[in-house]
C-alpha positions in Angstrom: -0.1 -0.2 0.2 1.3 3.6 -0.6 2.5 5.7 1.7 0.7 9.0 2.5 3.9 11.0 1.2 3.6 8.6 -1.6 -0.2 9.1 -2.5 0.7 13.1 -2.0 3.7 13.2 -4.8 1.8 11.6 -7.0 -1.2 14.0 -7.0 0.7 17.0 -7.2 2.9 15.6 -10.0 -0.5 14.4 -11.9 -2.0 18.1 -11.1 1.3 19.7 -12.4 1.0 18.3 -15.5 -2.1 18.4 -16.7 -1.9 22.7 -15.7 1.1 22.5 -17.9 -0.5 20.6 -20.9 -4.1 23.2 -20.1 -2.2 26.5 -20.3 1.1 25.6 -21.5 0.3 23.1 -24.1 -3.4 24.6 -25.1 -4.0 20.6 -25.5 -5.6 19.2 -22.3 -6.3 15.6 -22.2 -8.6 15.1 -19.3 -12.0 17.1 -18.5 -12.0 19.6 -16.4 -14.7 18.0 -14.4 -11.9 15.0 -13.7 -9.1 17.8 -12.5 -11.3 18.7 -10.3 -12.1 15.1 -8.6 -7.9 15.1 -8.6 -7.4 18.3 -6.6 -9.8 17.7 -4.4 -8.5 14.6 -3.2 -5.1 16.4 -2.7 -6.9 19.3 -0.6 -8.2 16.6 1.5 -4.9 14.6 2.3 -3.2 18.0 2.9 -6.3 18.4 5.4 -5.5 15.5 6.7 -1.9 16.2 6.4 -1.0 19.5 7.3 2.8 18.9 8.1 3.6 17.5 4.6 2.1 20.2 2.7 4.0 21.5 0.2 5.1 25.6 -0.7 5.0 24.3 -4.4 1.8 22.3 -4.1 -1.0 23.1 -6.9 -3.5 23.9 -3.7 -1.7 26.3 -2.2 -2.3 28.8 -5.7 -5.8 29.5 -3.7 -4.3 32.1 -2.0 -3.7 33.6 1.6 -4.8 36.1 3.8 -6.3 39.6 2.5 -3.0 42.1 2.9 -3.3 45.9 4.2 -1.6 47.0 1.7 1.7 46.1 -0.5 5.3 46.4 0.5 7.6 46.6 -2.3 9.8 45.2 -4.4 12.8 47.4 -5.7 13.7 45.4 -9.1 17.5 44.3 -9.3 17.7 44.9 -12.9 15.2 47.6 -13.9 12.1 47.1 -15.8 12.3 49.2 -19.3 9.7 49.6 -21.3 10.1 50.3 -25.1 10.0 52.4 -28.0 7.3 53.3 -30.2 6.6 53.2 -33.6 2.9 53.7 -35.7 4.0 53.2 -38.6 5.7 50.9 -41.7 8.2 54.2 -42.5 9.1 54.5 -38.5 9.9 50.5 -38.8 12.2 50.8 -41.1 14.1 54.1 -39.3 13.9 51.8 -36.3 16.0 49.1 -38.5 18.2 50.9 -40.4 19.3 53.1 -37.0 20.2 49.4 -35.7 22.0 48.1 -39.0 24.0 51.1 -39.0 24.7 50.9 -35.2 26.5 47.0 -36.0 29.9 46.6 -36.8 31.2 45.2 -39.5 27.3 44.4 -41.7 26.4 41.9 -39.1 23.5 40.6 -40.5 20.2 40.6 -38.0 17.5 38.2 -37.5 13.8 39.1 -36.0 12.3 37.6 -32.5 8.8 38.8 -33.3 6.3 38.6 -30.5 2.7 40.1 -29.6 2.1 42.9 -27.8 0.0 41.7 -24.9 -2.0 44.2 -23.4 -1.9 43.4 -19.5 0.1 43.8 -16.6 4.2 43.8 -16.6 5.2 41.4 -14.1 8.6 39.5 -13.0 8.3 36.6 -10.9 11.6 35.3 -9.5 12.4 31.6 -8.7 15.1 30.5 -6.7 16.2 27.3 -7.2 13.4 26.6 -9.5 10.5 27.3 -7.2 8.5 30.6 -7.3 9.8 32.5 -4.3 8.7 37.0 -5.1 6.9 38.2 -8.0 6.4 41.9 -8.6 4.4 44.7 -11.0 7.0 47.1 -13.0 5.9 49.9 -11.1 8.5 52.5 -12.3 10.6 50.3 -13.4 13.4 50.6 -10.2 10.7 49.5 -7.5 7.0 47.6 -8.2 4.7 45.9 -6.0 5.2 42.7 -4.1 2.2 40.2 -5.3 3.5 37.1 -4.9 0.4 35.9 -3.3 -1.6 36.4 -6.0 0.9 35.7 -8.7 0.7 32.0 -7.3 -2.7 31.8 -7.3 -2.4 32.0 -11.4 -2.7 28.5 -12.7 -0.5 29.2 -16.1 2.3 30.4 -14.0 4.3 27.0 -12.3 5.5 27.3 -8.9 8.0 25.0 -9.9 9.9 24.9 -12.7 10.8 21.2 -14.0 13.3 20.2 -16.1 17.7 19.9 -15.9 19.8 22.8 -15.7 17.6 25.4 -13.9 19.5 28.7 -12.2 20.1 28.8 -8.8 18.3 32.3 -9.5 16.0 32.8 -12.2 13.7 36.1 -13.0 12.1 35.4 -15.5 9.3 38.6 -16.9 6.1 39.1 -19.0 2.3 40.1 -18.5 -0.6 38.7 -16.8 -3.1 39.4 -19.0 -7.3 38.2 -19.2 -8.7 36.2 -21.6 -11.5 38.0 -23.3 -13.9 35.2 -22.8 -12.8 35.4 -19.1 -13.1 38.8 -19.4 -16.7 38.5 -20.3 -17.6 35.7 -17.5 -16.4 38.2 -14.7 -18.7 41.0 -16.0 -21.5 38.9 -16.5 -21.6 37.9 -12.6 -20.7 41.2 -11.8 -24.0 42.5 -13.1 -25.7 39.3 -11.9 -24.8 40.5 -8.2 -24.6 44.6 -8.8 -20.7 44.3 -8.3 -18.4 46.3 -10.4 -18.2 46.3 -14.2 -14.7 46.7 -15.7 -14.5 48.5 -18.7 -12.1 46.5 -20.8 -10.0 42.5 -20.5 -6.7 45.0 -18.7 -8.4 47.3 -16.6 -9.9 43.9 -15.1 -6.4 42.2 -15.3 -5.0 44.8 -13.1 -7.8 44.7 -10.9 -7.9 41.6 -10.3 -4.0 41.4 -9.7 -3.9 44.0 -7.3 -6.1 42.6 -5.0 -5.3 43.3 -1.2 -6.6 39.7 -0.4 -5.7 37.0 -3.0 -8.7 35.0 -2.7 -10.5 37.4 -4.5 -7.4 37.0 -7.8 -7.5 33.3 -6.8 -11.6 33.5 -8.5 -10.6 35.2 -11.2 -9.2 33.2 -14.9 -6.0 35.0 -15.2 -3.2 33.6 -17.5 0.5 34.8 -18.3 2.8 34.9 -20.8 6.7 34.5 -20.8 8.5 37.0 -22.8 12.2 38.2 -21.0 15.0 37.2 -17.8 15.7 39.8 -16.0 18.5 38.3 -12.8 20.7 35.0 -14.3 22.8 33.5 -11.6 23.8 29.6 -11.3 22.8 27.8 -14.5 23.2 29.2 -17.9 20.7 30.4 -21.3 21.2 30.1 -24.9 22.4 33.3 -26.8 19.4 34.0 -28.4 16.4 35.4 -27.0 14.1 32.7 -29.2 16.7 30.7 -28.0 15.4 31.5 -24.5 11.9 31.5 -24.7 12.2 28.2 -26.0 13.8 27.4 -22.9 11.8 29.3 -20.4 8.8 26.8 -22.3 10.6 23.6 -21.3 11.0 24.4 -17.9 7.4 25.3 -17.9 6.7 28.5 -18.2 3.8 29.4 -20.4 4.9 31.1 -24.1 3.1 32.6 -26.8 2.9 30.0 -29.6 2.9 33.5 -32.3 6.6 34.2 -31.6 8.2 34.1 -35.3 12.1 34.4 -35.8 12.0 36.5 -38.8 15.2 36.9 -41.5 14.4 40.2 -42.2 12.2 44.0 -42.2 10.2 42.2 -45.2 9.3 39.8 -43.0 8.8 41.5 -39.6 6.5 43.4 -41.8 4.8 40.3 -43.1 4.4 39.3 -39.7 3.2 42.4 -38.3 0.1 41.7 -40.8 -0.7 39.0 -40.5 -1.1 39.3 -36.5 -3.5 42.7 -36.8 -5.3 39.4 -39.4 -5.9 37.5 -36.7 -6.2 39.9 -34.0 -10.0 39.2 -33.9 -9.3 35.7 -33.6 -6.7 35.4 -31.0 -9.3 35.4 -27.9 -7.7 38.1 -25.8 -6.3 41.9 -26.4 -3.1 43.0 -28.0 -2.4 46.0 -29.4 0.9 45.4 -31.4 3.5 43.4 -32.6 7.1 43.3 -30.4 10.4 43.3 -32.6 13.4 42.6 -30.5 17.3 42.1 -32.5 17.4 38.0 -31.4 20.9 38.1 -30.9 22.2 38.7 -26.7 25.0 39.7 -28.5 24.0 42.3 -30.5 21.5 43.3 -27.8 24.8 44.2 -25.8 26.5 46.0 -28.6 22.9 47.8 -29.3 22.6 48.8 -25.1 20.3 51.2 -23.7 19.0 55.2 -24.5 17.5 56.4 -20.6 14.4 54.3 -20.5 14.6 51.7 -23.4 16.7 49.4 -25.3 18.1 50.5 -28.8 17.6 46.9 -29.8 13.5 46.0 -29.5 10.3 48.3 -30.5 7.0 48.1 -30.7 4.9 48.4 -33.5 1.8 49.5 -32.4 -1.8 48.8 -33.8 -3.6 52.1 -35.6 -6.7 52.9 -33.1 -10.1 49.8 -33.8 -13.3 51.7 -36.0 -16.3 50.5 -36.6 -19.7 51.6 -37.9 -22.7 52.1 -36.2 -25.3 54.4 -36.4 -26.3 57.7 -34.4 -29.5 58.1 -32.6 -29.3 61.3 -30.9 -26.8 64.3 -29.9 -27.3 65.9 -26.4 -25.2 68.5 -24.9 -23.3 68.3 -21.7 -22.6 71.9 -19.5 -19.0 71.4 -17.8 -17.6 73.2 -15.0 -16.4 76.0 -17.1 -19.8 76.7 -18.6 -19.0 74.5 -22.0 -21.3 73.2 -23.5 -20.1 69.6 -25.4 -22.2 67.3 -28.2 -22.0 63.9 -27.0 -23.5 61.4 -29.6 -25.5 58.7 -28.3 -24.9 55.9 -30.2 -25.9 52.0 -31.5 -24.3 50.8 -28.6 -21.2 48.9 -30.4 -17.4 47.6 -29.4 -14.7 49.1 -30.4 -11.5 47.6 -29.4 -12.8 45.4 -26.8 -15.4 48.1 -25.0 -18.9 48.4 -25.5 -19.6 52.2 -26.9 -22.6 54.2 -27.1 -21.4 57.6 -26.0 -18.8 59.4 -28.7 -17.9 62.7 -27.8 -18.6 65.6 -31.1 -16.3 68.2 -29.6 -18.2 71.4 -30.3 -20.5 72.6 -33.4 -17.4 73.2 -35.4 -16.4 69.4 -35.3 -20.6 68.8 -36.2 -19.9 70.9 -39.5 -17.3 69.5 -40.6 -18.4 65.9 -40.1 -21.7 67.2 -42.2 -23.4 64.9 -39.2 -27.0 64.1 -38.6 -28.6 62.6 -36.4 -30.1 59.0 -37.7 -26.0 58.7 -40.2 -24.5 55.7 -40.1 -20.8 56.6 -39.0 -17.6 55.3 -38.4 -16.1 55.4 -34.7 -12.6 55.2 -34.0 -11.3 55.0 -30.0 -8.2 57.0 -30.3 -5.0 55.5 -28.2 -7.6 52.4 -27.6 -9.4 55.2 -25.0 -11.4 58.1 -25.8 -13.9 56.8 -28.6 -14.7 59.7 -31.4 -16.7 59.8 -34.6 -14.2 59.5 -38.0 -16.4 60.1 -40.4 -19.7 59.9 -41.6 -20.7 57.2 -44.5 -22.7 59.9 -47.1 -23.4 56.8 -49.1 -25.7 54.9 -46.5 -27.2 58.1 -45.1 -30.8 56.8 -44.2 -33.9 59.7 -45.9 -35.8 60.6 -42.3 -31.8 62.1 -41.0 -32.5 65.4 -39.0 -30.0 68.1 -38.9 -28.5 68.9 -35.4 -29.4 71.8 -34.1 -26.8 73.7 -31.1 -28.8 75.3 -28.2 -29.2 78.9 -28.4 -29.6 78.5 -24.4 -28.4 76.3 -21.5 -30.1 72.8 -21.9 -30.0 72.9 -17.8 -30.1 76.1 -15.9 -31.6 78.1 -19.7 -29.2 80.9 -19.6 -28.1 82.1 -22.7 -25.1 80.0 -24.9 -22.5 82.2 -26.5 -19.6 81.9 -28.2 -16.2 84.1 -27.6 -15.8 85.5 -31.4 -11.9 83.0 -31.9 -13.0 80.4 -29.2 -14.3 76.8 -31.1 -16.4 76.1 -27.5 -20.0 78.0 -27.1 -20.5 78.1 -22.9 -23.2 78.9 -20.6 -23.9 82.7 -19.5 -25.8 80.8 -15.7 -22.4 80.9 -14.2 -23.1 79.5 -10.6 -26.8 79.8 -11.4 -26.6 76.5 -13.5 -27.0 73.4 -11.5 -24.5 71.8 -13.9 -21.7 74.8 -13.6 -22.1 74.7 -10.1 -22.4 70.8 -9.6 -19.0 70.0 -11.7 -17.9 73.1 -10.1 -17.9 71.6 -6.6 -17.3 68.4 -7.7 -13.5 70.3 -9.1 -13.1 72.0 -5.7 -13.2 69.3 -3.4 -11.2 66.4 -5.6 -8.4 65.3 -4.1 -5.7 67.2 -6.3 -8.0 70.4 -5.4 -9.2 71.2 -1.2 -9.3 66.7 -0.9 -12.4 66.7 0.5 -12.0 63.1 1.3 -15.7 60.7 0.9 -16.9 63.7 -0.3 -18.5 61.7 -3.7 -20.3 62.8 -7.3 -23.3 61.5 -5.5 -23.0 63.6 -2.9 -22.5 66.9 -4.1 -25.3 66.0 -6.4 -27.4 65.9 -3.9 -26.6 69.3 -1.9 -26.9 71.4 -5.4 -30.4 69.2 -5.8 -31.2 70.0 -2.4 -30.3 73.9 -2.9 -28.2 73.0 0.6 -25.1 74.7 -1.4 -24.4 77.5 -3.7 -21.1 78.0 -3.5 -17.7 76.1 -2.0 -18.0 78.5 1.2 -21.4 76.7 1.9 -19.8 73.1 1.6 -18.1 74.1 5.0 -20.9 75.3 6.6 -22.9 72.2 6.6 -23.4 70.2 9.3 -23.9 66.2 10.5 -27.1 66.6 11.4 -28.2 68.1 7.2 -26.0 66.2 6.2 -28.0 62.6 7.4 -30.5 63.7 5.6 -29.4 62.8 2.1 -29.0 59.5 0.6 -26.9 56.5 1.8 -26.0 59.0 4.5 -25.5 57.9 8.4 -24.7 59.9 10.8 -21.3 58.0 11.4 -20.8 58.5 7.2 -22.2 62.1 8.0 -19.8 62.9 10.6 -16.7 61.4 8.6 -17.5 64.2 5.9 -17.3 67.0 8.7 -14.5 66.4 9.9 -13.2 66.0 6.1 -14.1 69.2 5.2 -11.9 70.5 8.8 -9.7 68.9 7.7 -8.9 70.1 4.6 -9.3 74.0 5.6 -5.4 73.5 6.2 -4.1 73.3 2.3 -1.6 75.2 0.3 -2.1 78.4 -2.2 -1.1 76.7 -5.3 -4.5 73.7 -4.1 -6.5 76.5 -3.1 -5.7 78.4 -7.2 -6.0 75.2 -8.3 -10.0 74.1 -6.6 -11.0 78.0 -7.7 -11.4 76.6 -11.1 -10.4 79.3 -13.3 -10.6 78.6 -16.2 -7.2 77.5 -18.4 -5.3 76.9 -14.6 -4.0 73.6 -14.4 -1.8 72.6 -11.1 1.3 73.6 -13.0 0.1 77.0 -13.3 -1.9 77.1 -9.5 1.5 75.9 -8.4 3.5 79.1 -10.6 1.2 82.1 -10.2 1.4 80.6 -6.0 5.0 80.7 -6.2 5.5 83.9 -8.7 3.2 86.1 -6.9 3.5 84.6 -3.4 0.2 85.4 -2.0 -3.7 86.1 -2.5 -3.5 89.5 -2.0 -0.6 90.5 -4.9 -2.4 87.7 -7.2 -5.6 89.6 -6.7 -3.9 92.8 -7.4 -1.5 91.7 -10.4 -2.2 93.1 -14.1 -2.4 90.8 -17.4 1.4 92.2 -18.3 2.0 91.8 -14.6 0.6 87.6 -15.2 2.1 86.9 -18.1 6.0 87.3 -16.6 4.8 84.3 -14.5 6.5 81.2 -16.6 4.4 79.0 -18.7 1.3 82.4 -18.7 -0.1 83.6 -21.5 -1.9 86.1 -22.7 -5.0 84.3 -22.4 -4.0 81.8 -19.4 -3.5 86.0 -17.9 -7.0 87.0 -19.3 -8.7 84.5 -17.4 -6.7 84.9 -14.2 -7.0 89.0 -14.1 -10.9 88.4 -15.3 -11.4 86.1 -12.8 -9.9 88.2 -9.8 -12.4 90.9 -11.8 -15.7 89.3 -11.1 -17.4 90.9 -7.7 -19.4 87.8 -7.0 -15.6 85.4 -6.9 -14.1 87.5 -4.4 -16.8 87.2 -2.6 -16.4 83.7 -2.2 -12.9 83.6 -1.9 -13.7 86.1 1.1 -16.4 83.6 2.9 -14.0 80.6 2.0 -11.2 83.0 4.6 -13.8 83.4 6.7 -15.0 80.2 7.3 -11.1 78.9 8.8 -9.2 77.8 4.5 -5.9 78.5 5.5 -2.3 77.7 4.2 1.3 79.0 5.4 2.4 81.7 4.0 4.8 80.6 1.2 8.4 81.7 1.0 9.1 83.5 -2.7 12.9 83.1 -3.3 14.1 83.6 -7.1 15.7 79.9 -8.7 19.1 80.9 -7.9 19.0 80.5 -4.4 17.0 77.2 -4.1 18.8 74.0 -3.2 17.1 71.6 -6.1 19.2 69.9 -8.8 16.4 71.4 -10.4 16.5 74.8 -10.1 16.5 77.8 -12.6 16.5 74.5 -15.4 14.5 74.6 -18.2 12.8 71.5 -18.6 10.5 68.7 -20.6 8.4 66.0 -19.6 6.9 63.6 -22.0 5.6 60.6 -22.3 2.8 59.3 -19.6 4.1 58.7 -15.7 3.5 55.8 -13.2 3.8 57.4 -10.1 2.3 60.8 -9.9 0.3 62.6 -12.5 2.5 65.2 -15.4 0.3 67.8 -13.6 1.8 67.0 -9.6 5.3 66.2 -11.3 5.2 69.7 -13.2 3.9 71.7 -9.4 7.3 69.6 -7.8 9.5 71.4 -10.5 8.0 74.3 -10.2 7.8 74.4 -6.4 11.5 73.2 -7.5 13.1 75.9 -9.3 12.4 74.7 -12.7 10.5 76.4 -15.4 8.9 73.7 -17.0 8.2 74.0 -21.3 6.0 72.3 -23.6 8.1 71.8 -26.0 11.9 70.7 -26.6 14.1 73.6 -28.2 17.7 74.9 -27.5 17.2 76.7 -24.0 16.1 73.2 -22.6 18.3 72.2 -20.0 16.5 68.2 -19.0 14.4 66.1 -20.3 12.2 63.8 -18.5 10.7 60.8 -20.3 8.1 59.0 -18.8 6.5 55.5 -20.7 5.4 56.0 -23.9 7.9 58.9 -24.8 7.5 60.3 -28.6 8.5 63.0 -30.8 9.6 65.1 -27.6 12.3 62.8 -27.1 14.0 61.7 -30.0 14.1 65.6 -30.3 16.2 66.3 -27.1 18.4 62.6 -28.1 19.0 65.5 -31.2 20.1 68.3 -29.5 22.1 66.1 -27.2 19.8 67.5 -24.0 19.9 65.6 -21.2 17.2 62.3 -20.4 16.8 61.3 -17.4 13.7 58.8 -16.7 11.0 58.8 -14.5 12.9 57.0 -11.3 15.8 59.5 -12.0 13.1 62.2 -11.6 11.6 61.1 -8.8 14.9 60.6 -6.9 16.2 64.3 -7.3 12.6 65.2 -6.5 13.5 63.5 -2.3 16.9 64.9 -3.1 
């Protein structure tokens, strides 16, 4: 009779074998029910003999207890991003740069892969056993997601095979297949849970759960695409060879990885993948092209944030055709009236789209759009739906003209369009409920006054019940009045009152940003606060004086001047100060007096940042004495390149301007 240890070993070996066939080879041998039966048998034996549970047992994927917060893991080898190209001409230029940099006219072969639309992760194996996993984070430091990654069945807890390195860090993408995404959303709709916009958001939300038991219920999967740390072992000297070796050790690798002998073959691969994209079963947004030879990769090296030997060739935004059922008009915080097309719902780039912005009256005229038209919808950057054109050849006979309102659809005030501006605006100001709501939502937002717990639905009710007309009225609210709102109990009401009290202590730049002055974002607010120092000085400033602030031109200066010239705005500010809103008196000093690596420098930001918003970064740089410019020129001292940096980065490199990545920026900000 077999011992308990033997039974456990056999069950674990059998389950690992079938996990490998299912997730890596995509060739299951047994029905799901049989797999479930084997798993139940293993779990029952381990329950009876907990002392025999091993860390790599298939049962250990179910997830540990919830975490209070994620800890950090520093990447031993930085997780860099890739530069992007968007057309054949740009790819051929990249190909030429690679050929020109290599010596002796060496032949280049390319390893081509799918660019998965998921979350980049790093997984460390020691002696073949999974010991840690982390997100990319800022490329230098990521979040520890080990417990969650252990729940993903496609990722082996233990590598199998020969010559496994003592320490091996593999890198790849965690993603959610479309079928799994649809099931998650179907379940969420049935139970009243959160519905995700797309598979990538669902994958990110699933992987960054503090409770691994939730992650375990999500059908995440994984493809490996590279290596970070390698110690105590060897790998093949080509990228493709490494991927094939990973597969032998049990790591899942996409079966679409292809070796191309020329740029022409790379382009053929790109077009074939683009053609097959709708049938893959998971989202991709391009292909990744890498020099196959590791020796050539080493020779080519890196730029500030990306390797010179690889590039992401992105697909164009996806487009679909549908019908415009109606056009409605929304009123924003500054009174801007935006036409929105209500569409016959259609899936575009994996997302069900039912609305698309039409921007303004000029855009409607340019498109020649009528209600009832058949239109082409594009998700620009696979995110924002927009109407590309009208299919005039299929225009129905019963289409209707789009009539732009002459009066605000919310408050009935006149709509005016200033000469030279594309946007029409409601003139109602704070008597307009829509403007009032949006202004108040902006005022309490995290980057403005940061009133915790004051959500959109609370603001909507406060305005509708006429409890609040101006931002100053918020600070007059009592717990008793708030308790009368929907879903607002005494404890929640008191929490909001406490948050309002806490928000009274702010900074001058946050206060200016919270006021919602047209064209004044966080960076401009920080610049105004740093330049003038006091509210009194800013209120008294002329348009000419305002233009002396870096990056403040005639348009912004006019908006700021007009805002403070308006008596109703000055009255609201006086009320806010009377309610106790205050900030420390700023110390106004010249850039040369600031002890900062950014002091006196002209800095340009390009690309997206992962650890803070661009406005936050601009504001912080201005505080430290930098001038933040919008374009690269010979006068630029420094370029900070985030994810997907484009032409500004290229121009900086061409001019020989110093370039740093986000991780280095954060380090310097901290110093």
